[in-house]
C-alpha positions, -999 to +999 in steps of 0.1 A: -342-011+585-361+001+554-377+036+553-411+024+564-400+001+592-403+010+628-373+016+651-377+018+688-350+034+709-357+028+746-322+034+760-305+068+763-293+082+730-257+092+731-240+110+703-212+135+700-220+171+695-225+180+658-199+198+638-201+236+640-226+249+613-240+214+606-278+213+601-289+179+615-313+164+639-308+142+669-338+120+658-348+123+622-373+104+601-388+110+566-407+096+537-432+075+557-407+062+582-414+059+619-392+062+650-400+060+687-378+071+715-383+071+753-362+087+781-336+099+755-312+129+759-308+150+727-284+179+730-270+205+707-284+195+673-301+218+648-334+202+657-338+176+685-366+157+667-374+163+631-401+143+612-409+152+575-428+141+545-455+119+561-432+103+586-441+097+623-419+104+654-427+097+690-405+110+718-418+104+753-399+118+784-371+130+761-349+158+771-341+181+742-316+208+751-299+237+732-312+230+697-297+256+672-333+260+657-366+245+670-365+216+694-393+194+679-405+198+643-433+182+623-427+193+588-455+177+568-454+148+592-468+137+626-451+140+660-463+127+694-446+136+726-456+132+762-436+145+791-408+159+769-386+186+782-375+211+756-352+239+767-327+263+754-337+261+717-328+291+694-362+287+678-395+273+691-399+244+715-425+228+692-431+237+655-456+223+631-453+234+595-462+223+559-494+206+572-476+188+600-494+176+630-484+173+667-501+156+697-484+168+729-490+156+764-481+182+792-457+202+770-458+235+788-444+220+820-412+210+803-407+239+779-385+269+790-358+292+777-368+286+740-360+319+722-392+322+701-415+306+726-433+273+731-456+266+702-457+276+664-484+263+640-482+274+603-516+287+591-533+278+558-521+297+528-510+296+492-476+286+480-461+318+464-440+298+440-468+278+424-500+293+436-512+260+451-533+264+484-523+243+514-540+234+547-529+247+581-507+226+604-522+213+637-514+208+672-534+190+699-523+197+735-535+178+765-523+184+801 
């Protein structure tokens, strides 16, 4: 599929563990792309779900385990997750940065053992390299 086409993964994702030191994501979409996954197991990647640069990712009832950084990341993109379980990440369970947004259903119930905690939202600021201001990232949480 092209970068803006939708891809739905409804069956369990299975993939071998990443090579040591490799920075990759179990589910990754960028540049306006879109991906949906349900009931999927994502284990041992740098990030379990990573959406960047205006992309959209949805991961419902996914199990994201032992990420070497944060489990679910919205980096200038949008992520929706309901009933996801994020455990054992070396970073945050959920991180929104670079004006990324998240809509999370019942995230606290399935988040445990993440080294930095459950939620991280980047505040508004100014880019130190070029002086351009940027808006805060956002997170909507419903139980």
